[in-house]
N, C-alpha and C positions, 0 to 999 in steps of 0.2 A: 209618693209611696212612703209610708212610715218606715223609720229605720228598722223596726223589729221585723218587718216583712223581708228585709234583705239580709238579716243577720244569719251567718252560717250556723248550721246545726252543731250543738255541743257534742264533743266526743268524751266518752267515759272509758277510762283505762283502769284495769285492776291493779292492786298493789303488786302482784307478781310481775305484771308487765312493766310497771314503773321501776321495780327493783332491777329487772333485767336491763332496762335502759341505763340506770345509774351505774350498774356494773360495767357496761360497755364504755361509758364516758370515763369512769375511773381507771379503766385499763390503760389509758394513755399515761397515767402517772404511777399506778401500782399494778403489777402483774395480777391477773385474775386469781391465780392459785395462792397469792399472798394477801389478798384483800381482807379475808376474815381475820387472819393473824394481825394485820396492821390495825384494823378497827379495834380489836381486842386490846391492843397495846395502848390505846388512847385512854383507857379507864384509869382514873386516878391522876391524870396529868394536870388537873386544875390546880393552879398555885394558890388560889384563894382558900382560906380556912373555912371549915364548916361553920354555919351560922347557928347560934343558939338563940332561943326565944328571948333570953335576957339581954342579948346583944343589941336588940332594937328597943332602946328606951324611947319614951314619949317625945323628947326633943328631936331625936333622929327621925322618927316617924312624921312629926310635924314639918320638919324641914323638907323631907322627901315629898310629902303631900303638896307643899307649896311649890316645889320645883315641878311637879307633875302638872299642876294647874297652870303655872306660868308658861310651860312649854306648849301645852295644848292650846292655850288662849292665843299664843303667838301665831298659830296656824289656822285656827277656827274661831270665827266670831261667835258661833254657837256650836255646842257639842253635846254628846251623850255620854252615858256611863261607859260604853264600850271604848270611846276615845280615851277616857281617863285610864281605864284598865289596860289598854294596849300600851300607853305611855309608861304606866307603872311597871309593866312587865319588861319594857325596853330598858328602863332605868336599872332594874335589878336582875336582868337576865343572866348575868354571870355569877350571881351570888348563890351559893349552895346552902340548902337548909339541912339541919341535922334531924329534925323531927317534923311531924305534922303541925305541932304547936308553933314551931318557928316559922313554918310556911304560912300559917294563919296570921302571925304577926306581920309578915310581909304584905299580906293582902289588906291589913288594917290601914296602911297609908293610902290605899285606893279609896276606902270609905271616908277617910279624913279629907281627901281631895274633893269628893262629892260634897261633903259638908261645907267646904270653902266656896262652893259654886252657888250661883243664884238660879233658881228654877224659873224658867220662862213659860213652861207649859201651864196653862190655867187649870185651876181645880175643876172637878166635875160640877156641872151646874144643876144636876138632878140628884134626887135622893138615892143613896146607895144602902142597900140592906146591910145590917150589922155583920152578917156572916161573910160579907165580901170586903170587910174592912181589915186591914193589916194591923198588927200591934202598934205600929207607928202612926196610925190614923189615915194612911193612904188607901186608895181603893185597889182591890185586887183586879178590878176590871180594866185598870190602866197599867199595862206592863211597865215595869221600872225602866226597861231599856228604851222605851219610847219617850221618856222625859227629855226635854231640851234644856240645857244649862248655858250660862254665860258667867262672867265675873263682874264685880263692881268696877274694877279698873277698866274693863272693856266698855262698859256702859258710860263711864265718865269720859273715856276717849272719844266715843261716838258723839257724846254731847258737845265736846269741844269742836268736833268737825261740823256739826250742825250749826253751832254758834258762829263759827268762822264763815259758813255759807250765808249767814244773815248779816254779817258785819259789812258796813259801807265805810267809805273814807279812803279807799285806795286810789292810786292814780288811774287815769283813764285816757281814752283817745276820743277826739272830737268826731261827731257824726259826719262832718264834712270830709274828714280824712278817710273814713270808712267808705263813704260814697265814691270818692275818687278811686280808691283801690278796687271797688266792685265794678266800676265802669270800664276798667282797662284789663289787659291780660296781666297775669301774675308775673312777677320778676323771674326771668329765666324760663318761662313757659309760654306756649302759644295758645293758651286758653285762660279764661277768667273764672270767676265764681258764679255758681248758679244762684237763683233767687234765694233758695233755702240756705245755701252756704253763706251768702252775703248777710242774710238775716241773723245767722248764728254768730258771725264775726261781730256784727253790730251789737248784739245782746251782750257778748262777752266783753268787748273792748270799751263800751260806753257805760257799763252798769255801775262801776265804782265799787263793786264787791271785792273783798279780799280773796275769796275763793269762788271759783266757777267750775261747774261740771258739765261736760259735753258728752252725751250718751248717744250712741248710734251703732247699728249692726255693722258687720264687716262689709266693705264695699259701698258704704253709704257716703263716702267722700270726706271722712274726718281729717285725713291727711291734707287734702286740698284746702279744707276750711282752716286748719292750723297754719298752712302756708299763707293764706290771706290774712290771718290774724297777725302773723309775724311781720308781713309787709306793712300793715297798718300801724303796728306798734313801733317798728323801727323808723317809720316816717316821722313820728313825733318825738320818740325817745332815743333815737340814734342807733347806729349799727352796734351789734353786740348786746343790746338790751333784752334779748330773748334767749333763754337757755332751756335745755331739755333734760328730763330725767326719764329713764326707762328701767323695767324690771331686770334686764340682763344686758350683758355687754353686746350681744348680737342685736337685741332690740334697740339699744342705744345707737349702734352704728347705722341701723336702718333709719331711725328717726333723724340722725344727723345728715344722712345722705338725702332724705326726702325734703327736709326743711332747710338744710344748709346752716344749721346752728350748732353751737357747742353742746354736746349731749354727753351725759355721764350715767353710769350704772347707779341706780338709786341707793343701793346698800353702800357702795363705795363712797358716794357723795355724802351720805349721812355720817359715815365713819370719819371722813375728813372734816365735816362741819362740826362734829362734836369735839374736835381737837382745838377749836378756836380758843376756848378759855385757857387750855394748857399752853398754847403758843403765845397768847397774850401775856401770860405770867412770865414766860421766858423772855419775851420782848421787853417787858418792864425791867427785868433784872439787868439785861444788856444796857438799857438806857440809863439805869441807875449807876452801873459800873462805869459807863462812859462819862457821866456827869461828875463822878468822884475821881476820875483819873487825874493823876498829878501832872501828866505830860500829854496834853491834848494833841500835840503834833507828832508824837512818837509812833513807831510801828505798831505797838500794842494797841494804842487808841484807834489807829486806822483799821486794825483787825476787828475791834469791837464795832466800829461804824459799819463795816461790811456785813458783820453778822446781824446787826440791827436792821440794815436795809433788806437783807435776805428774809428776816423774820417778818418785816412789814409786808413784803411781797407775798409770802406764804399765807399770811392772814387775809390779805386782800383777795387772793385767789379763792379762798374758801368762804368768804363772806358775801352775802347777797348785797347788791347795791340798790340805792333808792331809785325807784322807777323801773325796776327790772321785772320782767315777766317770766315765770317759770312754767313750762309746759310739762306736765307729768303724763307720759304716755302709758296706756294700759294701767291706769291707777287702781283698778279693781284687783289687780294681782298683787298689789302692795298690801301688807298687813296693816291693820288698824293702828297698831303701835308705831309702825314706821311712818304712817301718814301723819300722825299727830306729833311724834317726836321731831319731825323735820320742820315743824311750824316755826316760822321766823319770829323774832321779837316784834311786838306791835308798833314799836317806834320806827320801824323801817318800812316805808310805804312800797311794798312789793306786791305783785299779783301772782296768784297760782291758778292755772287752768288745767284741769284734769280731763283727759280724754280716754 
């Protein structure tokens, strides 16, 4: 039965009914006979000054427009004018305007945001009578709100992901190892891989691609497949050679429990990974100070050596190792920028498997 057939009927409530409900809820905080006076007292409490039209110079509008596009693109690979308008309102919702002209200037940065986007909706393939053409050359038969946009940065990021999916040269697992894993029960379980699951493990483990994607609906056995992949990978590359990433702390814990691997929240891992250059710079300063120390056997030199060792450990914990396999669970929930910014340097032969 389609979901729409089981959807409950919508209820419509008048503004008077809603107002009465709001009054009842507010009564727990403000007595009902004082609510009107309390709401009236809120007038003029905004600490921000009134905005004049001249206050919004072109550089300010351009910066605001770029911020709107960047924020929307982080959450949507494609978007419409309404997404940009909603984000523009969120950005300036606390700013008060003195006149209609100043409010019009506020809306201008929404138009600038549209101008910074790339239109994906193809033009009309048929002739449009002149009376249906807007002054800007677009067709009135195609509503503006139906246009789909993206950004050049997003397109470039998706190109990098596609390129990574075509790139070979990463470490792999032998077919014989996969066959041995598929022929026996999985470690710690009383069942093994099905034919389809074994085939998926073989395709991922032996392909040599830097990036692999496993797609399957819920309940299709992706977790069991990843358990087989982990078993095959660690057979040749050793314990701890498989780590996991997940979109949330809860999902990370679930993946860690299912596969028995070290798993981290994707956003947290990216934050720590981006700190490697900073930590490396600090580590080099410690090493330089230690090399210049006049008394290598002194307590001060020993303290520098301890700091240097701690810094080396911190860098090693954040850096991917050669031959390591990274399983990104629910990769479709990660933004495009997060997926590409976490890409490791090409000189480190690691593998990423997204499920």
